[in-house]
C-alpha positions as CSV (number, residue, x, y, z in Angstrom):
1,M,0.0,0.0,0.0
2,R,1.4,3.4,-1.0
3,T,1.8,6.1,1.7
4,P,1.2,9.8,1.1
5,L,5.0,10.3,0.9
6,D,5.3,7.5,-1.8
7,L,2.7,9.3,-3.8
8,C,4.7,12.5,-3.6
9,F,7.7,10.6,-4.9
10,C,5.7,9.2,-7.8
11,L,4.7,12.8,-8.7
12,L,8.2,13.9,-8.6
13,T,9.3,11.3,-11.2
14,L,6.6,11.8,-13.9
15,C,8.7,13.9,-16.1
16,G,11.4,11.4,-16.9
17,V,15.1,10.8,-16.2
18,T,16.4,14.3,-17.0
19,S,13.5,16.2,-15.5
20,V,13.7,19.5,-13.8
21,L,10.5,19.5,-11.9
22,Y,8.4,22.6,-11.3
23,G,5.1,23.2,-9.4
24,V,5.7,21.0,-6.3
25,R,4.5,23.2,-3.5
26,V,4.5,22.5,0.2
27,V,2.4,24.7,2.5
28,V,2.9,24.7,6.3
29,E,2.1,26.9,9.2
30,E,4.7,28.9,10.9
31,D,6.4,27.2,13.9
32,S,5.5,23.7,12.5
33,D,7.7,21.1,10.7
34,A,8.0,21.0,6.9
35,V,8.8,17.9,4.9
36,L,10.2,18.6,1.5
37,P,9.9,15.5,-0.8
38,C,12.6,14.4,-3.2
39,S,13.5,11.1,-4.9
40,P,15.4,10.1,-8.1
41,S,13.4,8.8,-11.0
42,T,15.1,5.4,-10.7
43,K,14.0,4.9,-7.0
44,E,17.5,3.3,-6.5
45,D,19.3,2.9,-3.3
46,I,21.0,6.2,-2.5
47,T,22.8,5.2,0.7
48,A,26.2,5.5,-1.0
49,K,25.2,8.5,-3.3
50,L,25.3,12.2,-3.0
51,F,22.4,14.6,-2.9
52,D,22.3,18.3,-2.1
53,W,19.6,20.7,-1.0
54,K,19.9,24.4,-1.6
55,K,17.8,27.6,-1.3
56,D,18.8,30.7,-3.2
57,G,22.4,29.8,-3.0
58,Q,22.3,28.7,0.7
59,E,23.4,25.3,1.7
60,V,20.3,23.7,3.4
61,F,21.5,20.0,3.6
62,M,24.0,17.8,2.0
63,Y,24.4,14.0,2.2
64,D,27.4,12.1,0.8
65,S,27.7,8.4,1.3
66,G,26.8,8.6,5.0
67,I,28.4,11.9,5.8
68,H,26.0,14.9,6.2
69,Y,25.6,18.2,8.0
70,N,24.6,16.7,11.2
71,N,27.6,14.4,11.6
72,G,30.6,16.4,10.6
73,H,30.0,17.7,7.1
74,G,30.6,21.5,7.1
75,S,29.4,24.7,5.3
76,Q,25.7,24.5,6.1
77,D,24.1,27.9,6.3
78,L,23.5,29.2,9.8
79,Q,19.8,29.6,9.1
80,F,19.3,25.9,8.9
81,K,22.0,24.6,11.3
82,G,20.6,22.0,13.6
83,R,17.0,22.3,12.1
84,V,17.3,19.9,9.0
85,S,17.3,16.1,9.0
86,H,16.9,13.4,6.5
87,F,15.3,9.9,6.6
88,Q,18.1,7.6,7.1
89,D,16.0,4.4,7.1
90,Q,14.4,5.3,3.6
91,L,17.7,6.0,1.7
92,M,17.5,2.4,0.3
93,N,14.2,3.3,-1.3
94,G,15.6,6.4,-2.9
95,N,14.1,8.8,-0.4
96,A,16.2,12.0,-0.3
97,S,13.5,14.0,1.5
98,I,14.3,16.4,4.3
99,K,12.5,17.7,7.3
100,I,12.9,21.4,8.4
101,Q,11.9,21.8,12.1
102,N,10.2,24.9,13.5
103,V,9.8,26.8,10.2
104,K,10.0,30.5,10.0
105,M,8.8,33.1,7.5
106,A,12.4,33.4,6.3
107,D,12.3,29.6,5.3
108,S,9.7,30.3,2.6
109,G,11.1,30.2,-1.0
110,N,12.3,27.8,-3.7
111,Y,14.5,24.8,-2.9
112,I,16.4,22.5,-5.2
113,C,17.2,18.9,-4.6
114,I,20.2,17.8,-6.8
115,F,21.8,14.4,-7.6
116,P,25.0,15.6,-9.3
117,R,26.6,12.1,-9.7
118,L,23.7,10.3,-11.2
119,Q,23.8,9.7,-14.9
120,P,22.2,11.8,-16.1
121,R,22.2,14.4,-13.3
122,Q,18.8,15.0,-11.8
123,T,17.4,18.2,-10.2
124,F,14.1,18.8,-8.6
125,N,12.5,22.1,-7.5
126,I,10.2,22.4,-4.5
127,E,8.5,25.6,-3.3
128,L,8.0,26.0,0.5
129,V,5.2,28.4,1.6
130,V,5.1,29.3,5.3
131,E,1.9,30.8,6.4
132,R,1.9,33.4,9.2
133,L,0.2,32.7,12.5
134,L,-1.3,35.3,14.8
135,K,1.1,35.2,17.7
136,D,3.0,37.5,20.2
137,R,5.6,39.3,18.1
138,S,6.2,42.1,20.6
139,G,9.8,41.1,21.0
140,E,10.7,40.8,17.4
141,I,8.8,43.5,15.4
142,P,9.0,47.2,16.2
143,G,5.6,48.8,16.7
144,A,4.0,45.6,18.0
145,S,1.7,46.4,20.9
146,P,2.9,45.1,24.4
147,K,0.6,43.2,26.7
148,P,-2.6,45.2,27.4
149,F,-3.2,46.6,30.9
150,I,-6.3,45.5,32.8
151,T,-7.9,47.3,35.7
152,T,-11.2,47.1,37.7
153,L,-12.8,50.5,37.7
154,D,-15.8,49.7,39.9
155,E,-17.6,46.7,41.3
156,T,-20.6,45.7,43.4
157,K,-21.9,42.3,44.5
158,D,-23.8,42.1,41.1
159,W,-21.2,43.4,38.5
160,S,-17.7,44.5,37.8
161,L,-16.6,47.3,35.4
162,L,-13.4,46.3,33.7
163,Q,-11.1,48.5,31.7
164,C,-8.4,47.3,29.2
165,E,-5.7,49.6,27.8
166,G,-3.8,48.7,24.6
167,R,-0.7,51.0,24.5
168,G,1.9,52.0,22.0
169,A,1.0,50.2,18.8
170,S,2.5,51.7,15.5
171,Q,-0.8,51.1,13.8
172,E,-4.3,51.2,15.4
173,P,-4.9,47.8,16.7
174,K,-8.2,45.8,17.2
175,V,-8.9,45.4,20.8
176,E,-11.6,43.0,22.1
177,W,-13.0,41.8,25.4
178,Q,-13.7,38.0,25.4
179,D,-15.2,35.7,27.9
180,S,-13.7,32.2,28.6
181,S,-15.6,30.8,25.6
182,G,-14.1,33.3,23.3
183,N,-17.3,35.3,22.9
184,I,-16.8,39.0,22.2
185,L,-18.3,41.2,24.8
186,P,-19.9,44.6,24.1
187,A,-17.6,47.4,25.2
188,E,-17.1,51.2,25.0
189,R,-14.0,52.1,23.0
190,Q,-11.8,55.2,23.0
191,V,-8.8,55.7,20.7
192,S,-6.0,58.4,21.0
193,E,-2.8,58.9,19.1
194,R,0.3,60.3,20.6
195,G,3.7,60.6,18.9
196,G,2.8,58.2,16.1
197,R,1.6,55.5,18.6
198,Y,-2.0,54.4,19.3
199,Y,-3.7,54.0,22.7
200,V,-7.0,52.1,22.8
201,T,-9.2,52.0,26.0
202,L,-12.0,49.5,26.1
203,N,-14.6,49.3,29.0
204,T,-17.0,46.5,29.6
205,T,-19.4,45.5,32.4
206,V,-19.5,41.7,33.4
207,T,-22.2,40.2,35.6
208,K,-20.9,36.6,35.9
209,T,-18.1,34.8,37.6
210,G,-15.4,33.8,35.2
211,R,-12.1,34.5,33.4
212,Y,-12.1,37.4,31.0
213,R,-9.5,38.2,28.3
214,C,-8.4,41.4,26.6
215,V,-7.0,40.7,23.2
216,V,-5.0,43.1,21.0
217,T,-4.6,42.2,17.4
218,Q,-2.5,43.8,14.6
219,E,-3.3,41.7,11.4
220,E,-0.8,43.6,9.2
221,I,2.1,42.2,11.2
222,S,0.4,39.0,12.4
223,H,0.7,40.0,16.0
224,Q,-1.7,39.1,18.7
225,I,-1.2,39.4,22.4
226,H,-3.6,39.3,25.4
227,S,-3.9,39.7,29.2
228,E,-6.5,37.9,31.5
229,T,-8.3,38.6,34.7
230,F,-10.7,36.7,36.9
231,V,-13.9,38.1,38.2
232,F,-15.9,36.6,41.1
233,I,-19.6,37.4,41.4
234,D,-21.1,35.8,44.5
235,E,-24.5,35.1,43.0
236,K,-25.5,32.8,46.0
237,L,-24.6,35.6,48.4
238,C,-26.7,38.0,46.5
239,E,-29.7,35.7,46.6
240,D,-29.2,35.1,50.4
241,C,-29.1,38.9,50.8
242,S,-32.4,39.3,49.0
243,T,-34.1,36.5,50.9
244,K,-32.9,38.0,54.3
245,E,-34.1,41.5,53.3
246,I,-37.6,40.1,52.3
247,T,-37.9,38.0,55.4
248,G,-36.8,40.9,57.7
249,W,-39.3,43.2,56.0
250,L,-42.2,40.7,56.5
251,G,-41.2,40.1,60.1
252,G,-41.2,43.9,60.9
253,F,-44.6,44.2,59.2
254,V,-46.1,41.4,61.2
255,L,-44.6,42.7,64.5
256,G,-45.9,46.3,63.7
257,A,-49.3,45.0,63.0
258,A,-49.5,43.0,66.3
259,V,-48.4,46.1,68.3
260,L,-51.0,48.2,66.5
261,A,-53.7,45.8,67.2
262,A,-52.8,45.7,71.0
263,V,-52.9,49.5,71.2
264,Q,-56.2,49.7,69.5
265,A,-57.7,47.0,71.9
266,L,-56.4,48.9,74.9
267,L,-58.0,52.1,73.7
268,V,-61.4,50.5,73.1
269,A,-61.3,48.9,76.7
270,T,-60.4,52.3,78.2
271,K,-63.3,54.1,76.5
272,R,-65.9,51.6,77.9
273,I,-65.1,52.5,81.6
274,T,-66.2,55.9,83.0
275,V,-65.3,56.8,86.6
276,T,-67.2,59.8,88.2
277,C,-65.8,61.5,91.3
278,N,-68.4,64.2,92.4
279,P,-68.4,65.4,95.9
280,G,-69.0,62.2,97.7
281,P,-67.7,58.7,97.0
282,C,-66.5,57.9,93.4
283,H,-68.7,55.6,91.5
284,L,-68.6,53.9,88.0
285,G,-70.6,55.4,85.3
286,A,-73.6,54.0,83.8
287,D,-71.7,52.6,80.8
288,Y,-69.7,50.3,83.0
289,N,-70.5,46.8,82.2
290,P,-68.9,44.4,84.7
291,S,-69.6,41.4,82.5
292,A,-67.8,43.0,79.5
């Protein structure tokens, strides 16, 4: 059964013995590993052969009968030193492919794989395309925004007002507040420019416990950087507070009603007793009802 790598080798040999192959294109993401395929049309054992990889005049990797750049062979370009390897166990099958580790944007370009001692000489061209990733480039590109600054402007038991400041970008960046799921939060934005640098302030109000992230993005230089903060909203405490407030209010209402009823009863009883003290002995009025 053919592997994907075998199929690549088959494609590389379609144009015949003396072919100079064009149009083989390898696309990888930045910081990943790239495998550049190469194999002579004869598929012969190349363990004792010579093959050489170059890029724009730079020496990428050379193998010569067991000697190569990783075991003593010199003159490899510093850009590739320690990052390029071959497939030793596949040499007997004619596999002269190489792997470039942790590729950078500078690795993009046209590579050639040469078998100078084969008869006739064979050369293969491979294009490597390295796609940029959005990542922190604050230490490598001038004008890339540093980490944003997060502060809590105000808070209650129900909400927190968060502020994010993106400072010092050479071009106006995109600044966003995100929750832990990556959802973009509504926010108020202010932008100012001082000395050719942009400063962006973004305020948002959150009402739930969780981790919140302020993300600064500069697409034009593939730069993205963020800061995080954790907000704690004690929703249970707020519920208990509400319950206690309601219970206290009801208790006060009941107690007040009871006191009012007692006072009213006392007033009624007092009105029903009349004491008359004319000259002579005091006596109860006619409205006195001893059975009442």
